[in-house]
C-alpha positions in Angstrom: -32.7 3.6 -101.4 -28.7 3.7 -101.6 -25.8 1.8 -101.4 -24.1 1.8 -97.4 -20.7 0.6 -99.7 -21.0 2.7 -102.5 -21.7 6.1 -99.7 -19.0 4.4 -97.3 -16.3 3.9 -101.2 -17.4 8.0 -100.9 -16.5 8.0 -97.9 -13.7 7.3 -98.0 -12.3 9.0 -101.1 -13.4 12.2 -99.1 -11.5 12.0 -97.1 -8.6 10.6 -99.7 -9.1 13.8 -101.5 -8.9 16.3 -98.0 -5.7 14.4 -96.4 -3.9 15.2 -100.2 -5.5 19.0 -99.8 -4.0 19.0 -95.9 -1.0 17.6 -97.4 -0.4 19.4 -100.3 -1.1 22.7 -98.2 1.7 21.7 -95.0 4.2 21.7 -98.4 3.9 24.3 -99.4 3.6 26.3 -95.8 7.8 24.2 -95.0 9.0 25.4 -98.8 10.2 27.7 -98.1 12.1 25.9 -94.7 13.3 23.9 -96.8 14.7 26.3 -99.4 16.5 28.4 -96.2 17.9 24.8 -95.7 19.4 23.2 -99.2 22.2 26.4 -98.7 23.4 24.2 -95.6 23.1 21.1 -97.1 24.9 21.6 -99.7 27.9 22.6 -97.7 27.7 20.0 -95.5 27.6 17.6 -98.4 30.5 19.3 -100.2 32.4 20.2 -96.9 31.7 16.8 -94.8 30.7 13.9 -97.0 32.8 14.9 -100.7 35.7 14.6 -99.2 35.1 11.3 -97.1 36.6 9.3 -100.3 40.1 10.5 -99.5 39.7 8.3 -96.5 41.3 5.5 -98.9 44.7 8.2 -99.0 45.9 6.8 -95.2 45.8 3.3 -96.5 48.3 4.5 -99.3 52.2 5.5 -100.6 50.5 8.5 -102.3 52.0 8.9 -105.5 51.5 12.0 -106.4 52.9 11.1 -110.8 50.2 7.4 -110.3 48.0 9.5 -108.8 45.7 8.6 -105.6 43.6 5.6 -107.4 46.7 3.8 -108.7 48.6 4.2 -105.9 50.0 1.6 -103.9 48.2 0.3 -101.2 50.5 0.1 -97.6 48.5 -1.4 -95.1 48.8 0.4 -91.5 51.8 1.5 -92.2 50.9 5.3 -92.5 49.4 5.4 -89.1 52.8 3.7 -86.5 54.2 7.3 -87.4 51.7 8.7 -85.4 52.9 6.1 -82.5 56.6 5.2 -83.5 57.9 8.4 -82.0 59.4 9.8 -79.3 56.7 11.8 -79.1 53.7 10.3 -79.4 53.4 10.0 -75.8 53.5 13.8 -75.8 51.2 14.7 -78.2 48.5 12.2 -77.4 48.8 13.2 -73.9 48.7 16.8 -74.7 46.0 17.1 -76.9 43.8 14.7 -74.7 44.1 16.0 -70.9 43.9 20.1 -72.4 40.5 18.5 -73.9 39.4 17.3 -70.7 39.9 20.6 -68.8 38.4 22.4 -71.3 35.4 21.0 -71.3 34.7 20.8 -67.9 35.7 23.7 -67.0 34.5 25.5 -70.4 30.6 24.4 -69.5 31.1 25.4 -66.1 32.0 29.1 -68.1 30.0 29.1 -70.3 26.7 28.2 -68.2 27.7 30.7 -65.9 28.3 33.6 -68.5 24.9 32.5 -69.6 23.3 33.1 -66.4 25.1 36.1 -65.6 23.6 37.5 -69.3 20.2 35.8 -68.2 20.3 37.8 -65.4 20.5 41.2 -67.6 18.9 40.6 -70.4 16.3 43.7 -70.5 18.6 45.8 -69.4 20.6 48.4 -71.7 24.1 47.1 -70.7 23.3 43.8 -71.9 23.5 45.2 -75.5 26.2 45.8 -74.9 28.1 42.9 -73.7 26.3 40.3 -76.1 28.8 41.6 -78.7 31.9 42.0 -76.7 31.8 38.8 -74.7 31.7 36.9 -78.6 33.8 38.8 -80.8 37.0 37.6 -79.5 35.8 34.2 -81.0 35.8 36.1 -84.9 39.5 36.7 -84.2 41.9 34.8 -86.1 44.9 32.5 -84.6 47.3 35.3 -86.7 45.8 38.4 -84.7 45.0 36.3 -81.2 49.4 35.8 -81.2 50.1 38.9 -81.9 48.0 39.7 -78.7 49.4 37.6 -76.5 53.1 38.2 -77.7 51.8 41.9 -76.8 51.4 40.9 -73.2 54.4 37.9 -73.2 57.4 39.4 -74.9 60.4 39.1 -72.8 61.5 43.2 -73.8 58.4 45.1 -74.8 55.6 42.8 -73.3 52.7 44.2 -70.9 53.6 42.2 -68.2 57.6 42.2 -67.9 57.6 46.3 -68.1 54.4 45.8 -64.9 54.0 43.2 -62.6 57.2 41.7 -63.8 59.8 44.1 -64.3 62.1 43.4 -61.7 63.1 39.7 -62.6 61.2 39.7 -66.4 60.6 36.4 -67.2 61.4 34.8 -70.9 58.0 33.0 -71.9 58.3 31.5 -74.5 61.7 29.1 -73.7 59.5 28.0 -69.9 56.9 25.2 -70.5 55.8 25.5 -67.4 53.4 28.3 -67.9 52.0 27.9 -71.2 49.3 25.3 -69.7 47.6 27.8 -68.0 48.1 30.5 -70.5 46.9 28.9 -73.0 43.9 27.9 -70.8 43.1 31.9 -70.3 43.9 32.2 -74.2 40.9 29.0 -74.8 38.2 30.8 -72.4 38.9 33.7 -73.6 38.1 33.3 -77.2 35.6 30.4 -76.7 33.8 31.0 -73.7 31.2 33.6 -74.6 30.1 31.7 -77.9 29.6 28.9 -76.2 27.2 30.4 -73.7 25.0 31.3 -76.7 23.6 28.0 -76.4 23.0 27.9 -73.8 21.3 31.8 -72.8 18.7 30.1 -76.0 18.1 26.7 -74.0 17.6 29.5 -70.9 15.7 31.9 -72.7 12.8 29.4 -73.4 11.9 27.9 -69.8 9.0 29.4 -69.0 9.2 32.8 -66.7 6.4 31.4 -64.8 8.1 28.7 -63.1 10.3 31.9 -61.4 7.4 33.9 -61.0 6.5 30.6 -58.9 9.1 30.2 -57.2 9.9 34.0 -55.7 6.1 33.9 -54.5 7.5 31.1 -52.4 10.8 32.7 -51.6 12.7 30.9 -54.1 16.2 33.2 -53.8 18.6 33.2 -57.2 20.3 30.7 -56.5 17.6 28.4 -55.4 16.2 29.5 -59.1 19.4 28.7 -60.7 19.8 25.1 -59.1 16.2 23.7 -58.8 15.4 25.4 -62.3 17.4 26.5 -64.7 20.4 23.2 -64.6 17.7 20.8 -63.8 15.7 22.5 -67.8 19.2 22.7 -69.2 20.1 19.2 -68.4 19.4 17.4 -72.0 21.2 20.4 -73.6 24.8 20.4 -71.2 24.6 16.3 -72.4 24.3 17.4 -75.5 27.4 19.4 -75.7 29.0 17.0 -73.5 28.6 14.4 -76.1 29.2 16.0 -78.9 32.4 17.5 -77.1 33.6 14.3 -76.4 33.9 13.1 -80.4 36.3 16.0 -81.1 38.8 14.9 -78.0 42.1 14.1 -80.1 41.4 16.9 -82.1 42.7 20.6 -80.9 42.7 23.8 -82.4 46.0 24.1 -84.7 45.6 27.5 -83.8 45.7 28.1 -80.7 48.3 25.3 -80.3 50.5 26.8 -83.3 50.4 30.2 -83.0 49.7 31.1 -79.8 53.2 30.1 -78.8 54.9 31.6 -82.4 56.0 27.7 -83.3 58.3 27.4 -80.0 60.4 23.9 -79.9 61.6 25.3 -76.5 57.2 24.5 -75.7 56.6 21.2 -77.6 56.2 19.6 -74.4 53.2 22.0 -73.9 52.2 22.9 -76.2 52.8 19.4 -79.0 49.1 18.3 -80.1 48.4 15.6 -82.6 47.2 18.3 -84.7 50.5 20.0 -84.7 52.8 17.6 -84.4 50.7 16.1 -88.0 51.7 19.8 -89.9 55.2 19.8 -88.7 55.5 16.3 -90.1 53.7 17.2 -92.9 55.8 20.2 -94.2 59.2 18.3 -93.0 58.0 14.9 -94.8 55.6 16.0 -97.5 53.8 12.8 -97.2 49.8 13.4 -97.4 49.7 9.6 -96.0 50.6 10.2 -92.9 48.3 13.5 -92.3 45.5 11.5 -93.4 45.7 8.3 -90.9 46.0 11.3 -88.2 43.0 12.1 -89.4 41.2 9.0 -89.4 42.4 8.3 -86.2 41.2 11.2 -84.4 37.4 10.3 -86.4 38.1 7.2 -85.2 38.1 6.9 -81.7 36.6 10.2 -81.4 33.3 7.8 -82.6 34.0 5.5 -80.4 34.0 7.4 -77.5 30.6 9.3 -78.8 29.2 5.8 -79.0 30.9 4.7 -75.4 29.6 7.7 -73.6 25.5 7.8 -75.0 25.9 4.1 -74.1 26.5 5.9 -70.8 24.4 8.2 -70.9 21.7 6.2 -71.8 22.3 3.7 -68.5 21.5 6.4 -66.7 19.1 8.9 -68.3 17.9 7.5 -71.4 16.0 10.7 -72.5 18.7 13.1 -72.1 20.6 10.1 -74.7 21.6 11.3 -78.3 20.1 8.6 -79.2 
């Protein structure tokens, strides 16, 4: 007669071997995926984490003869230049207001493009439109500035030679026009790229839901409002939370290159990033520019935490963490 205890030990041992074999097989199947993420992880480490030791520069009066670590500490002195200047209000106002406007309206525009592209996804024209709407995001800021200049040049610009031929406008000396100009250029360059994420989210929705809705008599608008938008809500909230974290950052190329660094436009084109760049060129103080980056990162981090907390209280399933 067999020993029950020994029999149980054999069963547990066999189960343990099976689990180890399954785990080893699963790891072997997932190995290609691990290898695929290695380049991305290396880039992330080198680009995002390795430079973080440079945060100490924000709290030091850097002397290159002594080196970063031997330079004297200066506390919060480097942060004062952001707020002691008369341009502090202007640059912070412009940075925040442009971002609020572009986050809100940019999300609507990107979703609208994704919805329209979804409707023509099976048509031949979609193969042409998809690369066309994404192409502007690949144009460098320098080339973009020349494209805008071709429209706005006082003497030979397209607008002054056609629409405003009777009364040409000196676009690069009139700040009041630039909030609209920068907004149009921003959406032209970024809306197509932003819509890709929403297009992917929409393509993952079960098509059976739309079939059932059509059988019940729902038109396109009802399908969008009752099926599409509710099912991509979490993706929309995720993108909004990620955008909030960069609300104190700006597209340097857009605000510096496109207005051609015109001093007459600073009241509507000066942002934290362009101000820090100009200050670095004039004063050659890397501590001050580093302090500005730390300020932007800390404020962005706090805003993300606060926004996520608000979302979690309203809908815990949609929160990041």
